[in-house]
C-alpha angles and dihedrals in degrees: 000000000000122000121237112271096238098066129115120239094262090046090053090049093050094042091054092050092047090051092052094049093045092050092049093046098048097040104031126100111215098165092111094052118098089219130033115242118241104245101155107108125216116211123199122192142138122266113291095015092126103255095145091040092058095048093047091047090053092048090053091047094056095034096245126146112257126216128175119197125175119220091236092053096053111122111205128207112277096042111139097226136030134029114294113249092235089060090054089052092048091051090051091051090053093049100041132043095220128024128191112200117198106203102196137186094033087153085083090061098093095041092054100038095094098077135073089242094056090045089057091048092049092049091052091050094047090049090051094047091048088048089231095148138084130223094229115079119202091197095058120074110233136159112275093243091052092050090051091049091051092049094048096045097055126175104268115146094330100103114067117185126206115189123199142171142170104236086180095190088065089065097045106116091217089065090058102051098085097038121101121214118260134183097256099161142353116265119242123227119268133045105354127177121227104300097215093071094046091047091050091053091046089054092050091051092053102036104034095040096234091158120044114255089229088067099041091050091061099045136065111293095245113070105216111228124206122187143168120271108284104209144021092259092060092043090050090050091051092049088055097044093045091055094241093123087054090054091047092051089058087062094040091241133125126222111225107220091204090062093060115101125188096191097100108026105017113209089341086083086084089058090052092050090048092050093049092051092047092052091050091049091049092049090051091052091051091050090050089056089051094227114164114242093244091055099047097104097045090049098039093101089065089062099046094110094051094043092049090052089054095045091049087070092061106120091197108050090159130041120255096239119069127210106290095238102030117217115308 
């Protein structure tokens, strides 16, 4: 399963690993094993690194239903108002054959674990990850045929969970200065970022307890790390593969990779650059047609062909972040 062309090196690395785990989870038969393998990945990355984008892209690639739920938005059983989150997940499992649940913002887990509410949320999540729940619900009135369908369908290996969180301190450069590289895990074939940085972060995760052990114990043993491009060469490569250089050449301008900062928007900065270039191209086409500014909208249909040619160059036709709940 090939990764999209507009990914950074760490995104390609993580996407490949996610693809391998998803394929093994949905197609493997582990009934003969005395213990169930841990195939739920945990992804760590700074804000705007594309964690949700990768999971949604993979779900579309394998034709699985995608749901994204933030830890702080989880509604446990017993809440006075609203539909419990577990019921939403059960309904999705009835409607779709395979469901990929992106459980995001798990970095809030430790901060919120000191209240009865967060304990209820955690218990729900552990029950779900251990697959210790059934689709039929004796406390909800349903038609007999619907209850039978829920009982026969079961959960099985149809709900795959991808956890993620920011853990911003992990990506603070000052945290890395005094850490020596260590062989934390074996690299996988394919595009792989410099291992020293990944190994340093793996060491910080294990030794400095960045991520709660309660989380790590329930996910795949290798925490998948996503990060921003590290140098101008990688940024230049992304500008080329995303098609931004192609847009810039239409305007006879050059994008300086050293001027790109990820501190505010993360990888969405490439979307902003793309949008700015598209607007300039559109404005130039309108000027070529010599349409007065107050007549642009009445005359816009005359420029549809030119505008569509410009917009076809857009490397980001869809935003990175999906709808929080998906479509249920």
